[in-house]
C-alpha positions, -999 to 999 in steps of 0.1 A, spaced: 300 -155 -855 265 -144 -864 253 -113 -845 221 -118 -825 194 -93 -836 160 -107 -827 153 -102 -790 133 -134 -787 160 -155 -805 187 -136 -786 173 -147 -753 168 -182 -765 203 -184 -779 218 -171 -746 198 -197 -727 210 -224 -751 246 -214 -745 240 -214 -707 224 -248 -709 254 -262 -730 279 -250 -703 259 -257 -670 277 -290 -664 311 -281 -678 337 -289 -650 369 -275 -640 399 -294 -656 418 -295 -623 388 -304 -601 365 -325 -623 337 -328 -598 328 -291 -597 313 -271 -625 328 -238 -637 295 -222 -626 297 -237 -591 334 -224 -588 323 -189 -599 347 -190 -629 319 -188 -654 306 -153 -647 278 -153 -673 266 -153 -709 256 -120 -724 250 -103 -758 279 -81 -768 274 -45 -781 280 -59 -816 252 -85 -811 276 -114 -808 270 -138 -778 298 -137 -752 308 -161 -725 325 -143 -696 350 -161 -674 373 -150 -646 404 -170 -636 409 -180 -600 440 -161 -601 461 -143 -627 482 -167 -647 461 -198 -638 474 -225 -661 440 -241 -665 424 -211 -683 435 -222 -717 420 -256 -711 388 -240 -697 385 -218 -728 390 -249 -751 364 -269 -731 339 -242 -734 344 -237 -771 342 -276 -776 309 -278 -755 294 -250 -776 305 -266 -809 290 -298 -798 257 -281 -793 260 -262 -826 266 -228 -809 292 -202 -810 302 -174 -787 332 -150 -781 352 -157 -750 357 -128 -726 383 -132 -698 372 -106 -672 400 -99 -646 381 -72 -626 367 -77 -602 392 -105 -593 378 -138 -586 373 -147 -549 365 -179 -530 334 -161 -520 320 -167 -555 321 -205 -549 286 -218 -543 277 -240 -513 273 -269 -537 309 -264 -547 320 -266 -511 301 -298 -506 315 -313 -538 350 -304 -529 346 -319 -494 331 -352 -509 361 -353 -534 386 -351 -505 395 -314 -508 388 -291 -478 369 -261 -491 380 -226 -482 368 -214 -449 347 -182 -445 366 -153 -431 400 -171 -433 414 -146 -459 411 -118 -434 383 -97 -419 368 -74 -445 336 -68 -427 342 -31 -423 356 -27 -459 392 -28 -447 415 -53 -462 444 -63 -439 477 -70 -455 507 -89 -439 540 -104 -450 526 -139 -445 495 -155 -456 468 -157 -429 470 -192 -413 437 -210 -407 441 -225 -373 418 -253 -378 410 -268 -412 385 -297 -409 396 -330 -425 374 -338 -455 377 -375 -447 368 -377 -410 358 -341 -400 384 -338 -374 399 -303 -368 431 -319 -355 449 -310 -388 482 -294 -397 495 -277 -428 524 -297 -443 531 -274 -473 516 -241 -485 518 -257 -520 493 -283 -529 485 -303 -561 477 -269 -577 487 -233 -570 452 -226 -555 456 -253 -528 479 -261 -499 487 -295 -485 473 -306 -450 474 -337 -430 448 -350 -405 464 -360 -372 434 -381 -363 429 -403 -394 464 -396 -408 451 -388 -442 468 -361 -464 444 -337 -481 444 -305 -502 429 -273 -488 415 -248 -512 432 -216 -503 409 -187 -494 414 -158 -518 
C-alpha cells in the first residue's frame, strides 16, 4: 500500500474509499449497509500514512466478519483503491449504533429491529446484569405491526437474532437482539 502524504490527496483518497464502501451490505442481511448497521466505523489515515478502514463486529466471534473484510477489499479493488483493515473491538458494538434507516430497512425486510431500552436501563450509567437475558414484553411484528407476539426461540437465523411468531397474522419473524 502506498502511504498518503499530500493532505489534499489524502482527504480525496479517504473520501473515495468512503464512497466505494457506502452501499456495501451486510452478508447476512443484504438490505442494510455496513454503515447503517454501525459495523463500518470509519475511514482514516494511519500513523504510517496508509489508509485504514475500521470495522467493529456485532459481537466477538461473528462468523460474517471474514466475509465482510473480503467484501470491503473487493469493493476497494474494484474502485482501484487499497486500505488496511482494522478490526476495532473496543468500544464493543451496540445496537445503538444502528441508524434509523437500518431499523426501517430491517422492518421492511421482515426482521423486527431492536427496541430501544430493551437491553436494560443504562440511563444513569449503571449496567444491570442478570442470569437471563432481558425479555422484551412486546416485539412488534414487522409484517402487520401487531404487538401480540411471542418468542419461540432465543436463537434465530443468525446468532444476533431470536425467533418470534406473531399471534395475530401467524407469521414467524426474526427479532434483532438488542446488545
